[in-house]
N, C-alpha and C positions, 0 to 999 in steps of 0.2 A: 766431065762426069764427076759426080759427087756420091760417095757411098751413103746410102740411106741409113746405115746402122751406126757408123762412127764419124761420118763427116769428112773423111779423108778424100783427097783428090788424086791420090797416087795409086796407079793400077799397073799390073803386069799382065801380059798375055800368056796364058798357060794352057796346056793340054791336060784334060782331066777325064776320068771315067765316071759316068753318071748312071745311077740305077733307073730302071723302069719299073713302076709299081702297078699292081692290079690287086684290088681289094686289100690293100695294106701290106701286100707281100711283094718282095722283089721277084720279078719274072724274067729279067734280063739286065744286061749291062751294055751301055753304049760307050765304046772305047774312043779315046783321043778326040774329045769334043774341045774345040778352042773356045775359051772363055776369058773374060777380063776379071782378074782377081785383085781385090783391095789389098795392098801391101801391109796395111795396119791391122785389119781384123780377119782377113782371108775370106770375106764374103765374096761370092762370085756372081757374075752377071752374064747372061747369054745374049748374044746379038741375034739378029734375024736369021743368019745362016745357021747358027747353032740350034735355034728353036726349030727351024725347018728340018734339020737333020734328025733331031730328037723325035719330031712328029712322024717322020718317015720310018724310023727304026721302031717306034712304038707300034705303028700299023703293021709292020712286018713281024714283030715279036709277039704281040698280044694274041693273034689267032692261034699261034703255035702253043701258047701257054694255056689255052682253053681246052678242056677235055669234056666230052659228052659221054655220059654213061649209056651203055646199050640198052 
C-alpha cells in the first residue's frame, strides 16, 4: 500500500475513534475502529471490515439522533 498523500509505504495498524456526522454535526462516535495509519503523515485508511462496522454503527446511531417535532 502507498499513501496517496505523502507516498510513504510504511503503515501501522492502530485503533482509533471516528465521528459519525449528520448535516455537518457530530451525532456519534464509533470507538476502537482498526485502521492502517501512515507513519509519515498519519493519514488513515479503512479496510472492508472497518467500513462495514462504520456503516452498521451509522445505521444504529442516525435514527436516534433524529428528532421529530410533535
